N, C-alpha and C positions, 0 to 999 in steps of 0.2 A: 509279379514284381513291379509292373508298370503302375498298378493301382497303389501299391505301397509308396513308390516314389512320388506319385501325384499327391497322395494324402499327406506325406511328409512335407512336400513343398508348400502345400496349401496351409498346413499348420504353422510352418516357419514364417510364412508371409503374414499370417494373422498376428503372431507374436511380434514380429518386426514392426508392423503397423501400430500395434498397441504401445510399444516402447517409444516410437517417434511421436505419437499423439498424446502421451501422458507426461506433461511437464511436472516438475517437482512442486510440492505444495507451496513453497515459498515463492517461486516464480509465478505460479498460477495466481496467487494472491496479489502480487505486484502488478500482474497483467490486468487485474480487475480495476485498477485505478486509471482512469482516462488521462490522456496526455493533456497537460495544462492544469491538472487538478492537484489539490492537496487531499490526501486520504488518511483515514484512521480506521483501525480494525479493533474489535473487542477482544481479540486473543493475540497472544504472542505468535510470531511466525507469519504475520500478515494473513490471518485466518479469522473465521467467525464473521460477525456482522460488520459490514463496511459502511462508512459514511464518506461522502465525497463532496468537496466544495471547489468551485471555480473562483470564488472570491473570499473575502474575510468573513468570519462568523463570530459575533460577540457572545453567542450561546449555542453550544453544540446540542442542545435539547436532549434527546434520548441517549446520546453518546456521552453526556457530561459524566466525568469521573469514571468512564468505562473504556478508555482507549489504552491498549497495551502495545500497539505498534503503529507507526505513522510513516508516510512516504510523501515527499515533495516531488511530484512529477511535472514540475513547471516547465514551460517553454521559456528558456533564457532570453532576456532582452534588456537592452540598456535603457529602454523607455518604460517598460512595464515592470512593476514589482514582481520579483521571482523568488525571494527568500520568505520564509514563513516563521514569524515569532509565535511560539506556542505558550499559552498561559494556563496556570493551575485553576483559575477561577473565571467565571463569566465576566463579560464587559472588559476584557483585556487586562485583568488584574493578576498579579503574581507571576510575572515573566519567569519562564524556566529554561526553554531551549530555543535556538534558532535552527531551522532546518533548511539547508542550502538546496538548490535545484539538483535533483537526482539522488539526494541523500535520504537514508532511512534511519529510523530509530526503532529498536526492538528490545533486545536483552538489557540494554543500558538505561532504559526508561524507568521512571518512577511509575510503576503500573497504576492505572486507574486514577490518575491525578489531573487530567487535562480537560478543559471546559470551553476554551475559546482560542482563536488564532487570528493573526493579522498579517496580510501580505505586505512586505516592505521591500525597499530597494536594496538595503544592505543590513547586515546584522551588527 
């Protein structure tokens, strides 16, 4: 009986540890974006290939027209730009959305349309 209880306890401990250590896929994706960065993922739900920028980018390179979810993980400041204007085309052409600090865009995005972004003080 003692072996059964010990085995049961060990098994439950492993299950509990797995549940605590396994975040949901959405939060895991958002956690991949460093603090102070603007991030874009190639798939909905903040999954797939991630690109991360600390500053503005006039050309997303391999991520051009391939972003399906974005996250502004900016450090808010009155002196540092913390809003992100996102553009359909390279070189900041074709303004589409402004992403505020802490804000995400996923299901409401025009999938695969973005190619550049610019950090600004306000939208």
